[in-house]
Each structure stands twice: as structure tokens, then as C-alpha cells.
C-alpha positions in Angstrom: 174.5 -93.7 -76.2 177.8 -94.0 -78.1 178.3 -90.3 -78.2 177.6 -90.0 -74.5 180.1 -92.7 -73.7 182.7 -91.0 -76.0 182.2 -87.6 -74.2 182.5 -89.4 -70.8 185.7 -91.2 -71.8 187.2 -87.9 -73.0 186.3 -86.2 -69.7 187.8 -89.1 -67.7 190.9 -88.9 -69.8 191.2 -85.2 -69.3 190.7 -85.7 -65.6 193.5 -88.2 -65.5 195.9 -86.1 -67.5 195.0 -83.0 -65.5 196.0 -84.6 -62.2 199.1 -86.1 -63.6 200.1 -82.8 -65.1 199.4 -80.9 -61.8 201.4 -83.5 -59.8 204.4 -83.7 -62.0 204.6 -80.2 -63.5 207.2 -77.7 -62.3 205.5 -75.6 -59.5 208.6 -73.5 -58.8 207.5 -70.0 -57.9 204.1 -70.8 -56.5 204.5 -74.1 -54.7 207.7 -73.0 -52.9 206.4 -69.6 -51.9 205.5 -68.9 -48.3 201.7 -68.7 -47.8 200.5 -65.1 -48.1 197.2 -63.3 -48.7 197.9 -62.3 -52.3 198.7 -65.9 -53.2 195.6 -67.2 -51.3 193.3 -64.7 -53.1 194.7 -65.8 -56.5 194.1 -69.5 -55.7 190.7 -68.8 -54.1 189.4 -66.9 -57.1 190.5 -69.7 -59.5 189.4 -72.7 -57.4 186.8 -71.7 -54.8 184.8 -68.6 -55.9 182.6 -70.6 -58.3 180.8 -72.0 -55.2 181.7 -69.7 -52.3 181.6 -66.4 -54.3 184.1 -63.7 -54.9 183.1 -62.1 -51.6 183.2 -65.4 -49.7 179.5 -65.2 -48.9 178.6 -68.6 -50.3 176.8 -67.1 -53.2 179.0 -68.1 -56.1 177.4 -68.8 -59.6 177.3 -72.6 -58.9 175.7 -72.3 -55.4 172.1 -72.5 -56.4 172.6 -75.8 -58.0 173.9 -77.5 -54.9 171.7 -79.1 -52.2 174.5 -78.7 -49.6 175.0 -75.0 -49.7 178.6 -73.6 -49.8 180.0 -72.1 -46.5 179.5 -68.4 -46.0 183.0 -67.4 -44.8 181.9 -63.8 -43.9 180.2 -65.1 -40.7 183.4 -66.8 -39.3 181.2 -69.8 -38.5 182.8 -73.1 -39.3 181.2 -76.6 -38.9 184.3 -78.7 -38.8 186.6 -77.7 -36.0 188.6 -79.1 -33.2 187.6 -76.2 -30.9 184.6 -76.0 -28.6 181.1 -75.0 -29.8 180.9 -71.3 -30.7 184.7 -70.9 -31.1 186.6 -70.0 -34.2 188.4 -72.8 -35.8 192.2 -73.3 -35.6 194.1 -72.7 -38.8 194.8 -76.4 -38.8 191.0 -77.1 -38.9 190.5 -74.9 -42.0 193.5 -76.5 -43.7 192.2 -80.0 -42.9 188.9 -79.3 -44.6 190.6 -77.9 -47.6 192.9 -80.9 -47.8 190.3 -83.6 -47.1 187.1 -82.0 -48.5 183.7 -82.8 -47.1 182.5 -86.3 -48.1 179.2 -86.5 -49.9 179.2 -82.8 -50.9 180.6 -80.8 -53.8 183.6 -79.8 -51.6 186.3 -82.1 -52.8 189.7 -82.6 -51.4 191.9 -79.9 -52.9 195.0 -82.0 -53.2 195.9 -80.7 -56.6 197.1 -77.6 -54.7 200.4 -77.8 -52.9 200.6 -77.6 -49.2 201.8 -74.0 -49.3 198.9 -73.1 -51.6 196.4 -74.7 -49.2 197.9 -72.8 -46.3 197.7 -69.6 -48.4 194.0 -70.2 -49.0 193.6 -70.8 -45.3 195.0 -67.4 -44.5 192.9 -65.7 -47.2 189.6 -67.3 -46.0 190.1 -65.6 -42.6 190.1 -62.2 -44.2 186.4 -62.6 -45.1 185.3 -62.3 -41.4 186.1 -59.6 -38.9 185.9 -62.3 -36.1 189.5 -63.3 -36.9 190.7 -59.8 -36.2 189.1 -59.5 -32.8 188.8 -63.1 -31.5 191.2 -66.0 -31.1 190.3 -69.6 -31.2 190.4 -71.4 -27.8 192.3 -74.6 -27.2 191.0 -77.7 -29.0 188.7 -80.2 -27.3 191.0 -83.1 -26.2 190.5 -86.5 -27.8 191.5 -89.2 -25.3 192.9 -92.5 -26.5 190.4 -94.7 -28.2 189.3 -97.6 -25.9 189.0 -101.1 -27.2 185.7 -102.0 -28.8 183.4 -104.5 -27.0 179.7 -105.4 -26.7 179.5 -103.6 -23.4 180.7 -100.2 -24.8 178.5 -100.5 -27.9 175.5 -101.2 -25.5 176.5 -98.1 -23.5 176.6 -96.1 -26.7 173.1 -97.3 -27.6 171.8 -96.0 -24.3 173.7 -92.7 -24.7 172.2 -92.3 -28.2 168.7 -92.3 -26.7 169.5 -90.5 -23.5 171.2 -87.6 -25.3 168.3 -87.2 -27.7 170.2 -88.2 -30.8 167.1 -90.2 -32.0 165.0 -87.0 -32.1 166.9 -85.9 -35.3 168.8 -89.0 -36.5 165.9 -91.4 -35.9 165.6 -94.5 -33.7 167.7 -96.6 -36.1 170.0 -93.7 -37.1 168.5 -93.3 -40.6 168.1 -89.5 -40.3 164.3 -89.8 -40.0 163.7 -88.6 -36.4 160.6 -86.6 -35.4 162.5 -83.3 -35.8 164.2 -84.1 -39.0 161.9 -82.2 -41.4 162.0 -79.1 -39.2 165.7 -78.5 -39.1 167.4 -75.4 -40.6 170.9 -74.0 -40.7 172.0 -70.6 -39.5 171.0 -69.1 -42.8 167.5 -70.6 -42.7 168.2 -73.2 -45.3 166.6 -76.7 -44.7 169.2 -79.1 -43.4 168.8 -82.9 -43.1 170.3 -84.8 -40.2 172.9 -87.3 -41.3 171.8 -90.9 -42.0 174.2 -92.6 -39.6 173.8 -96.0 -41.2 175.6 -94.9 -44.3 179.3 -94.2 -44.7 181.3 -92.1 -45.4 180.6 -89.4 -42.8 181.3 -85.7 -43.6 183.5 -85.2 -40.6 186.1 -87.7 -41.8 186.8 -91.4 -42.1 188.1 -92.3 -38.6 186.6 -92.9 -35.1 188.5 -89.8 -33.8 186.7 -87.7 -36.4 183.3 -88.8 -35.1 184.4 -88.2 -31.5 185.5 -84.7 -32.4 182.2 -83.9 -34.0 180.2 -85.2 -31.1 182.4 -83.2 -28.7 182.5 -79.9 -30.7 179.1 -79.9 -32.5 178.7 -78.4 -35.9 178.5 -74.6 -35.6 175.8 -73.1 -37.7 173.7 -76.2 -37.6 171.3 -77.8 -35.1 174.0 -80.4 -34.2 175.1 -79.4 -30.6 178.2 -80.1 -28.7 178.0 -83.0 -26.2 181.2 -82.1 -24.4 179.4 -80.9 -21.3 176.7 -83.5 -21.5 178.5 -86.8 -21.9 181.7 -87.9 -20.2 184.6 -88.8 -22.5 184.0 -92.6 -22.1 180.3 -92.0 -23.0 181.2 -90.1 -26.1 183.5 -92.9 -27.1 180.7 -95.4 -26.5 178.4 -93.3 -28.7 181.1 -93.4 -31.5 181.2 -97.2 -31.3 177.4 -97.4 -31.4 177.3 -95.3 -34.5 180.0 -97.3 -36.2 178.1 -100.5 -35.3 175.1 -99.3 -37.3 177.0 -97.7 -40.2 176.8 -100.8 -42.3 176.1 -99.3 -45.7 178.1 -97.4 -48.3 176.7 -94.5 -50.3 176.2 -95.4 -54.0 179.2 -94.3 -56.0 179.1 -92.5 -59.3 181.7 -91.3 -61.8 185.3 -92.0 -60.6 184.0 -93.6 -57.5 182.6 -90.2 -56.2 179.7 -90.0 -53.7 176.6 -87.9 -54.0 177.2 -84.3 -54.8 180.9 -85.0 -55.1 180.1 -85.7 -58.8 178.8 -82.2 -59.2 181.9 -80.9 -57.3 184.2 -82.7 -59.8 182.4 -81.1 -62.7 182.7 -77.6 -61.1 186.4 -78.2 -60.4 187.0 -79.5 -63.9 185.4 -76.4 -65.5 187.7 -74.2 -63.3 190.7 -76.3 -64.2 190.0 -76.1 -67.9 189.4 -72.4 -67.8 192.7 -71.9 -66.1 194.5 -74.1 -68.6 192.9 -72.4 -71.6 194.3 -69.1 -70.2 197.7 -70.6 -70.5 198.6 -70.9 -66.8 197.7 -74.3 -65.5 195.1 -74.5 -62.7 195.6 -70.9 -61.6 196.8 -69.2 -64.8 200.2 -69.3 -63.2 202.5 -69.8 -66.1 202.3 -69.5 -69.8 205.4 -71.6 -70.4 205.8 -74.4 -73.0 204.4 -77.0 -70.7 201.2 -75.0 -70.3 200.8 -74.4 -74.0 201.3 -78.1 -74.8 198.8 -79.1 -72.1 196.3 -76.6 -73.6 196.7 -78.0 -77.1 196.4 -81.6 -75.8 193.1 -80.8 -74.1 191.7 -79.1 -77.3 192.6 -82.3 -79.2 190.9 -84.6 -76.7 187.7 -82.4 -76.8 187.7 -82.6 -80.5 188.2 -78.9 -81.0 
């Protein structure tokens, strides 16, 4: 037990030092560069390929260990978008997912990367699919101003929940146990579970507008359809308020306050970070200067090597 605690403390210390180092270190040539494909590829291979694969097909060496399978970028199909069902995402949508992560999965917020680096990855991800060469995303689904909450709008949302068939997958009480729940698969044929709407946080984001967006756009590649043509804007807002009214639980948190597979994602990210630092270049093997060598020696000391 003592040895396990000691290793855990070392990992936590490494994690803290790593993020402090990445935040305060001099990122001159990379962080200030304009986003470009070569930079995006470099960052992708160092930070993303372990799960998403060198070819962007979602078949990286860590993929089989994950319950929520990494996105296959070669299809050009993205779940989290602001655009209508079936459309390509906007660049801002891809950037948002990279920056925020997807809660409850191994896809963590990549805020150790600078804004320019995240934009570079956004550009590079688009090279995996021919769709981006021949199609353009359409205008985003508008999100009208949020109405004030009330008993009446929550009651309307409860009716919409049943009328729109949400209970068939998510269950009568929203616990993800509807009659169709065990039969659902994603576009690759992998089993996919409907979200338990009684537990926060949601994958789409923390705010009511994020829920409204998901209800309006659907999640491409999954059985979750768009309701933009089925429910009026006020009915979609009512459905949002109903879901928020039943989302009364929080997912159990693990190491560093992480949720579900986020813990596995942190381990994957840490292995990538340590590999990059041991090569002498920080997170991406970018340097080799005195700061990088000092950081490498510090990590060796903390790991007892």
C-alpha cells in the first residue's frame, strides 16, 4: 500500500510539474507560428496518434483499451458540431473539441497546447478525409436566446421528451435504460450506450446552449438524431430544461478529480508527455535546450531512476 501511494504521489507531482513547465516554458518558435499542416502533423503524432492512430483511423495502440472508441477521422464524420445533421463540422467545432475535450471519455482538454498549436491540429485532422476537399460545411444551426426557466417550460420539456421518443433510448427517467438501449451501435458497428441524462457532466459541454446544440444537430455517426426539423426552437429549449431538471447527480471522480475514462486518458497523455520530454524536447520533442534537459533530469529523479 505504501509503495502504491508513493508511486501515485510521484505521478501527481510529475503531472503538476509538467503542466507548470508547459505553461511557463518559452514556446517561441512553435507557439507563435501560424497554424500549418506540418506543425499540425508533428503535434498530432506526439499527442493524438496513441488513440486515433498514425493514419487517423481511430486504431491507435491504446484504442482497444478504451470503451469509448477514438474518432475515425478518415470518414469526415464528427459527433460534436454546430452544423446540421450530416454536414461537415466548422473549423471552430473541431477546435472546440480539442480545447474542451469530451467529458467522461479519454479525450481530455488539450490546453497544454497553445492556441496556434490547437489550430494547427485542426487543420491537420481535415487532411485525413477527402470530404474536406470536395464539401464545405453549411451554416451552423442558430441557437436562440435562452428563455427563463419555469415550471411550465420544464413540464413542456417533459412532454417533448416522450413525444419525440427520447425515452426509447434514454429511458423513462432518463437513466439510459430505454427499450432500445442495448441494441444501439455507432457507424462502425461498435455498441454504443445512450447517455444517462440524470448524471452530469454531459459530453457535449457544460452549458444549456451545449445541450440545445446537440438536440438540434444530433450526433453524426451515432443513433442520436437531429430534432431541428421535429421540434420548434421553444420546444428544444423546453427539452433542455427538462433534462437539466433530472440531471441531479455527478459522476464519481477519480484521480485529480477526473471522471470515468478521463483517468485512462490522463495516463495516456502522461506517457506521451514523458516520452517527449525524455527525447529532450518537451511535449513534442520541440527543443533540446537547457530547460528541456533540466526537466528531463528532474523527472528521472522523481521516478527514482
